[in-house]
N, C-alpha and C positions, 0 to 999 in steps of 0.2 A: 473903093476897099477902104482906105484909111478913115473915112467918114462913119462908115459902119462900125469899124474896130473902136473907134473913139466911143461912139454911141455904147456899143456893149461895154467898155471899160467904165463909163460914166453909171452906168446901171448897177455894173458890180461894186463900186464905191458906194453909191447911194442906199444900195439894199444890203451893203455889208456881206456879201456872198463870197467871203473868203474860208479858206479851210486852215486850220490850224493845227499842224503834227507836234510831237514833242518828242526830244530824243534824248534818252539818260545820259548824264554825265557820270560816270562810276567813279566814287571814292573808293580805291582799293584798298587802302590801310584800315579803315571804318568798316568795309563791307557794307556797302550802302551808297544811295544814290546822293550825290552832292546836290544834283539839281536837274533842270530840264532844259534845253535849248529849243526856242519856240520857232517854228518853220512855218512860213507862210507860202500857200499856192492858191491859184485861182480854182473856181469848182470844177468838177469833173467834166469831160467833154467840152471842155472850153479853149479857146484859143488861147486863153492865158493861163492855163492850167500849169505850165513851167513857171518856177518863179523867175527863171531869168528872162524870159518873155514878158512877163507881167512887170518887174520891176524896171526893165530897159523901155518897154511902152511908156510907164509912168515918167522915167527921166526924160524922154522925148517930147513928150505932153507937158512938161513941167509941172507935175502933180506928184514927183516922188515925196516931198516933206508930207503931202496930205496922205499917201499911201502907207508909207512908213509908220507913221503915229497912230493910223487907224488899227494897221497890224499887231501894233504894240497894244494897242487898247483890247484888241479881241483876244490875244494871247493872255494877257492877265485876266480877263472875265473869265476865259475857258479853263484856265490854271485854277482860278479859286472854285469854279463850278464842280471840277473832279476832287476838288479837297487836295490837290497835289501839296506836298511838303518839300520844302528845301530852297534851293535858290532858281530862280526864274529867268534864264537869259535870253535877253530881246536883243535882235540888230537893230543898231542904228549906223547910218553913215554920218561922219562928222559934221559936215554942213546940214543935213537935217536936224540934227541935235541941237547946234546952235541957232538954226533958225527959229524950231519951237521956243527955245530958252528965251530968245530974244524978246520973240513975238507975245509969250504969254508969261514967261517967268518961271523960276524954278517949281514952284508949287504946283504947274500942271503935271507934272512928273509923279506926284504922289499918286495919283490915280492908278499908276501903273505898278505900284507895290504891291504884290500879292498877300492876301490877308494872313496866310500861313508862312510865309516864308520872307523871302528877302529879294530884291532886284540887283541884276548886273545887266550892264548896257556893254553889249558887244560892239566897238568899233569897226565897221567894216569898211573897206578902202577899194572905190572902185576907181578914184582918181587920187592923186597924191593928197596926202592929210598934211595941213597946214596947222601946225601947231602954234598958234600966236597966244596973245593976252587974253584975246575975246574967249578963245576954246578953254584955256585953263582958268578963268573965272568961272566959266560954267561949269566944268567938272568939279572944282571947289566947293560951290555952292550945291551941286547935287550930292557931293559926298557927305554934306551936312545932314543930308536927309536919310542917311546911311545906304545911299546907293555907290554900288562898287562898280570897276570897269573891267574890260576883257579886250585885249587887242587882238584881233582875228587875223587868221591867215599869216602870222610872223613868219619871216624868213623868205617870204615870195613877194611880187610886186613893189608897193610903196612902204610895205610895214618892216621897218628895218631897226638897228638898235638906236638910231638917233630919235626917233620916234618913241620907241619903249623908254628911253630915259627920261624923254620929256615929259612923258604922260604917266610913269610909273604905275601902270595898271596893277590891281590886285591878280589878276590873271593874265597869262600870255598862252594863246592857243597857235600852237605849232601849225604850218601849213602840211596839207596832205602829202607833200613830197616826201617828209621826214620819216613817216610810217611806210609808206610804199616802198621807198629804197632801204629801210631797215635792215631786212635780211638779204639785200643784195651788195650793199656796199658798206664795208667796215668803217669807213670814215663817217658814216652818218651816225652811229654810236657816239664817236668820239665827239662830234658837234653838238648832240644832245646832252650828253655829259657837261661840255663846256657850260651851255646855255643854262642847265640846272644850276650848276655853281654860282654863275652869274645871278641867275632869279632869286637864289638865297641872299645875295649881296643887296639888290635892289628893292626886295620885299615882295616879289611877285611869285606866283604858284604856277605851274606850268601844266597846260592841260594838252594832251594829244589827241589828235581827232584821226579819222578813216583808219580805225583798227577793224580788220577785217578776219583774223584768224587768230587761234590760240598762241603760236609762236609769237607773233608780233606783239600780242598781249604780255607774254611771259618775258620777252626781251624788255619791253617797256619798263616792266615792274623790277627786273633786274637793275635798270639804271635810274632807279629811285623816283619814277614818274607816278605821282599820287594819284592824277585826275585823268581817266581815259573817257574816249568817246568813240562810237562806230558801231558797225554793222553786226560785230561779232559780241558787242555787249547788248544793244539793243535799237532795232530799227525803228527810225520815226514811226510815230503813231498818235492819232487822235484821241485814244484813250491808253496812255501808257500803264504799264503794270507798275505799281508802288511798291510790291516785295519784289524786289530783284534778288536772284541768288550769284554768288560769285561766278563771272565768268569762267570757262573751262582753260586750263593751261596744260601744257605737255606735262606728262608724270616724270616726276624729277629723277633723273639718274646720279643725282648727286652723293656723293660717297659719305661725305661728313655729318654727323649727328651731335647732338648735345654731349654724347659718352666722350667724345673726341676733346671736349674742352673743361669739363666738369674737373675741379680739382677739390683735394680736400681742405675743409676748412673746419676752424673749431666750432662748435654749437654750443647754445645756452639753455638752460630751464627756463619757461616762462615763470617761474617764482623765484628766480635769482633777484636779490634786491637791487635797486638802482646804485647804490653805493658800491656794491661788489663790482655790478657792471660796470662801472666807470673806472673803478681801479684796474680792473681786467684791460680795458681800452688803453690806459694812459701807461700800463707797463709793457705792453706790446704794440710798439706803433708800424707792426706791418698787419694788424688788423683793419681792414676798411668794410668788410661786413659780416655780420654774425648771423646766421640761421636760428632760427627758435624751433626746438624740437621736444616733444613728449617723450615718455619712456618707451613709447613704440615707435620711435624715428618717425613720425609722422610730423609734417611741416605745417608750424602754427603762424609764423610770421618771419620777418626779417629786420634786423637792425643795421643802419649805417653809422659809422664812426662821425662824420661830419655832421649828421642830424643830431646827434647825441651830445656832441660837444658843443653844438648852437644852442642846445636846450639848457646847458648848465653856465653859458656865458651870459654876463652882465650882473648886476647887483644880488637880484633876487633867484637865479637861476638854482643854486643849490636847495634853498628852502623850500621852492615850489616843487621839486622832484626828489627830495630826500627820502620820501614816504612812499614812492612809487616803486613797482616792480617791472621786470623786464615786459611782461604781459601789457602793461600800461604803456610802454615807451614804442613799441614794435609796431612796423607796418604790418597791418594784417591782411592786405590783400597783396603779398608780393608775386612777381612773375614766376610761375613755377611750370617747368616742362619736363617730359618724360627723357629719359636717355636716347631714345631712338628717333626724336623729334629732328627734323633736317635745320642745318644753319639756316636755309633760307626761310623756314616758317618761323624760326627763332626773330630773326631779323625783323618779320612782319608783325610779330606778336610785341616785341620792344617798342617799335613806332606806334603802337596803339596803346602801351601802358603809359601810366603816369610818371614813371620813372623818365627822365631824359637825360641825354648825352652819353658820350662814349663810356663814362664811368658806372652807370647802371649796371646792377647786378641781378642775376636770376638764379632760382634754384632749379637743381637737377634731382629728379626722383627715379627710382626703379621700384616698380611694384608698389608704386603709391608710397614708397619711403623714402627718406632722405638718401640722395648720394653724394652729392657735392655742390658746387657752387661756381657758376659761371660769370664774365664780365663782357658787356656788349662790345668793348673794344677789340676783345678777342675774336668774337662772331664776324665782324666788319674785317678783320684783317684776314681770317682764314677764309671767308667769302671772297675777297679780292683776291687772295691769291689763286684760288679754285678757277675764278672767271680767268685770269691769267695763263692758267695751264691751259683751259679749254681754246682760249685764243691762239696759242702758241702752238698746238696742235689741230687747230683746225684745219680743213681741206681749203686752200685760195680760192677754189673755182665757186664751191656751193657753201662755203663757211660752216659745213657740219663737222663735228668732232671725229678725229681721226683714230687710228689704231690703239694709240697710248689712253685717251680716256676709256675706249673699248676694254680693254684689259682690266683697268680700274673697275668699271663697271661690272665686269664677269667676276673679278676676285670677289667684291663686294656682297654680290647675289650667292655665290656658292660658298662664302664663309658663312653668311647669314641662313645657308640653306633655304633659301627662297626658289621656288619652281619658277621656270620660264621657258618659253619658247623665243629660241633664235632663228631669226629669218635672213636667208641670204638673198639679196637681189643683184642678178647679173643681165645684161643685155645680150639677146642673142643676134649674130650677125653685124655686130657693132662695128669691128673693124673695116670690114669691105665698105659699110656705110661710111666710115670718117675717112677712108682713102679714096672714095669715088666723091663723095659730096661735100667734101672738104671739112678741114678742123673746127671752121667757126660754127657750122651745123653740127659738129659732133659735140661742141661745148654746150649749145643749145639743149641737144637731147640728154646731156648728162644733167644740167641745170632742170630740165624738165622734171626728171625723174626725182632730183632733191626736193622741187616745189610740191611734187605729189605726195611724196612720203610725209612732208610736213602737214599737207592740207588733211590728207586724208587719216593718217595714222598718229597724229599728236596725241589726240586723246586717248589711244589705247597704249601706245609706247612708252616703255621705260628707259628707252636710249634709241635715237637715230644717228647713223654715224656713215661718214664716207671713207673708206679705205683707199681709194684711189683709183683712177681709171673710170672702170662702169660697175665697180664693185660697192655695193652698198649693205649695210648690216642694220637690222632693227631689232631688239629684245622686247618681247611681251611679258610681263608679269601677270596680267589679267587675261581673262577669256573672251570670248566673243570679238575676236579682231579680225576673224576670217572674211566675214561679209565686207568689211573695209578694205581687204587686201584685195578681194575681187573686182569691188567697185573701182579702186586704183587701177587694176590690170585694163578694166574696160575704158578708163577715162586716158589712160596712155596709149590703147589704140587708137583711139579718136583723134589725139593731138598730136600724134607722131607725124600724121600725114602732112600737115604744114610743114613740115622741115624736109619732105622729099621733093625732088622734080617731079613735075608733072608725068615725064614719060616714064619715071619709077613707078609712079603710082598706077598708071595703063599696065604696066608690064607686071604689077603686084611684086616687084623686087629690083635687083640690080646687077648687072655683069659685072665681077671683080676678079682680081687674081687670089686665089687662096694660099694658104700658108706655104704651099710647096710650089707656089709662081705659076699654077695652070688657072686658066681663064675658066670661072663657072658662074652658074645663077645663085644668087642667095635672096632668100625670101626677104620681106619687109622686117626690120627690127622688131624684135618680142622682147616683153620682160619677162625674165626667168625667175621664179621665186620657190627657193628651197629651205623647208623648216624643219628642225629638228629640237626635241624636247630634252631639257635638263631637270631631273628631280634629285632628290635627297638619295633617292634608293637605287639610282643609276650609278651615282657615285662617280660621274667620268669628270676625268682632268679638262683642263683647258685645251690641251692639245688634243686630246680625245674628242672634245664636243667640236673643235674647230674641222678635224678630219671628217666628222659625220656631216657637219654642216656642207662643207665643200662636196661630199657625195651626194646629197640632198638637191645640191644647186645644179650638179651635172646630169641628174636625172630629169630635173626640171628643163634643162636644156636640149634633152632629146628630140622635144618638140620645136618647130621653128615660132610658133604661135606664143603668146604669152600664158605662161602657166603656172599654177602653185600646186607643188608637192607638197605635203604635210607626212611626217614620219611620226606614227602614233605609235610604232612599237618596234621590233629589229627590222622590219622589213617595211620599205617606203611604199606608201600607196599614193597614186597621183590623184589631185582634184584639180580637174582643168576649168580655166574661166568661162 
């Protein structure tokens, strides 16, 4: 058997019959692909189809170096053939990298650099990485060819902080553990934040892999991770799409907008002379930025105090600038946002803008006319405060926001007269299930509901919250959410069975004491959803809305099976799953 497999493997190598798939690495800040990771595998219907099988067999046959370099060559050729642009990420084990370098020299790696992009070598670690003088010399010489490096699977196995500090890679790819546990363990976010701060000091950029849903994506964006990879962004493909769109994120329930930060500032006319401008700046030390507007209050540009004073410094500063006007000196491409722009969106735009640092200013407009000015430092402070508030009021079991953030979201929507649907999710027969099957299974069922809400409703929901116990609230500001809710109910019915004992499934329920202490039969737990609508015409208060939502939920709970009731008018009509 081994001899036959060896023959098949030799044929695979000689005929170069390997497949190469490319997976997008997404640059969130610039809304484009940073590059593509090349992933090699054997041909279809082959024993060597799986990469794990392929490379393990090569290692056992002492042909690992040959296979890895062949995969790299094919990846570069196919990258160029498709005219892909950006950075090509290719995997190498450190021993293969060093072997090829010592046998053929640094020049042989030139053939791996794509025509329309650049090369990043991902150092993978199946065995401990020995960072010695030979490996460091190899990396130094390859960097002279403009080749960059990434340390793969950081945080697991042998890729630790010591290796990171020794190699100082341009990119650090976090192990899948971090993304998989991100929504379950709050300590993971803390660890990622710490690594982001350390990476800035070391000079590395962090890439997070294994992103599978919008909730994970948004959490990582909130943690200032610029580069992301996973099935939610793009699956590996032999022909990847070059024109990617921004991955979906949960609809924002963030209550703060540019309006909350805009402050009134003096403006200047574009025709004002530089002499008068300098006089104004010197007389008022409180002026840091000056918006430039015309008579119709339309924004033309922005002036910054430090940049203006820098122009006048030196022996020729005054003579070079004395005949200029504000129009000659202003930044004609300042960051301009509408009063209704969320702070998260402003933060994203600031990261893309040429202005840098927390002293960066942006202009706020209303109906395309000047309204005020804001500072990046205030955006960051407000966002940090908001994230802390969410964390403070999050449910410890599901990490979903609780009643306080819910009340703020409802107040914000009602004040802005935004129509929305309020969905109240509750479990039928949960107490007897919890009493008989145990609290551990009960917690797992609660966490199952939270997981399904995130998975199925994030792209539709304005807010997803956990009030406590088995009560969940979802706010929809967009239509067409109903099919996703029905799909969620079906998924819950199929996945709840794993939480029951086999005898409960056979009986299609359990026998337990009711609230009066009497033994009786309870059907399997179902998920009830009652929905009521708020419109500006209805003019319902939050208390009235809460009462109607509770009534809708009670009507949904009349059935023991998973049911959705939607209140379209004063009469609540049922829509069964």
